[in-house]
N, C-alpha and C positions, 0 to 999 in steps of 0.2 A: 422624471425619476423612474428607475427600474423597479418593478413590482413582481416578485416571484412569490406565489402563494405558498401557504404552509402545506406540508405533507401529512397524511393521516397515519401511516405506518412505514417506518424505514429508519434512515439515519442521515445525519448531517455531518459532513466532514468539514471542520472549520480550522482556521489558522494554518492553511496550506500556503507554503511560500508562493508568492506571485509567479504565475507562469507554469506551475507544476501540476495543475489539476488535470490536464489532458494526459500527462504521463501516468498519473494515478488512475485515471479512468481506464487506461489500457492495462496497467499492472493488475488491477482488480478484475480485469476481463468483464467489465460492465457492458461492453459492446456485444458480448455473447449471451447475455441474460435478458430475460423479458421483464424489464423494469423501466420506470420513468426516472430520468436523470436531468437535473438542472445544474448547469455549470456557470458559476459566476467568477469572472476573472478580473483581477486588478481592482478589487473592492477596497475602499478606504478602510484603514485600520489604525486605531490609536496605538496599539501595541506593536504592530509590524510595519506601519507605513502603508503598504499594500499587501493584499492577501487574496487567495482564491478560496472559494467555497463550493463544495459538491453536495447537492441534496439528492438523495436516492430513495425512491419509494419501492422497497422490497424488504424481504426478511433479513434482519441483521445477521442471522446465522449464515447467510450467503457471503458475508464479508470475511476476508482473510486478514485478521488484524496483524498477523505476523508480517505480511507484505507491507502493510502501512507502517509498522514500527521500523522496518528496515529502511524504508524510504525516508521517514522523518518521525521521530518520537514525539515531536511537539505538536503534531496534528491532534485536534480535539475531536473525539467521536461522541456525538450526541445521539442516543437511541430515542426514537419517536414512536409513541403508541397513542392512538386516539387524538392525534394532533398536538400532543404535549411531550416535552422532554421528560423521560422517565429514568434515564440513566446516562451518566457520563463515563466513558471507558478510558482508562489510562493505558497508554501504550508503553511497552518495555521491549527492548531487543530480545528476541527469542534465543534460547541457547542452541536450538537446532531448527533448521528450515528444511522441509522436505517437499519435493515435487512442485516447487515454485519457479526456480531458476535453473538454467542449464550451466554445467561447468564449461568454461571457455577453453579449457586445455584440450587440444585435438588428440593428445595421447592418452587422455583419461579413459578408463574402462567403460564409463557411461557413454562414450562416443560410439563404442562398438556393441556393447550389450544393451539393447534398447529396453529390456525389462527392468534393469536396475534403476531404483529411484535415485534421483539427484538429491543428495543430502549434504548440507553445509553445517558446520559447527562454529559457534562464536568463539574466536580465539583471542580477540582483544576488544573488550567492551568500550573502552575509551575512544578507540578509533573506528569502531563499528566494522571490524575486520572479521571476515568469515573464511574458513578453509574447507575445501572439498574433502569429504570423508575418505575418498578413494585415492586421490592423487596429491592432496595437500595444496592444490592451487589456491592462491589467495583470491578473495572476492571482497573488495572494499565497497561498502554501501554507497560511497560517493561516486562510484563508477557504474551506477545502474544503467546508464544509457548503453554501455557495451555488453551488458549481460542479457542473454536471451531468456525470455519468459516461456515457461512450459505451457 
């Protein structure tokens, strides 16, 4: 049996679709932070069949919930303090995403003007569809693999 100890301060991301935890690890840029991360993949789940779990020992303020919501609104975010769950955060699609993803349109002004922030606005909440502020290029949250992370 696998035994991963509890964390004292940080957060646990639960109910991640099986196989998605490594992608989330990179999207949250956890590889660039000084924190301890435990990744559990393909864990049994009554609700989902199989799921992934990420346990991260660092300040919750370091976590960009907007990125998580765009990836999957069904992820459960448990905030841990002194080894106990003190808060469960609900994820909702943000109306605007700034400085997280790059526009994939090579003709977009953000490709030329490096100082411009990459900004996307939610245009269709049902489909999770975003549009670039500058060129109106569509960004579907289901196509995260083709979108570059800043």
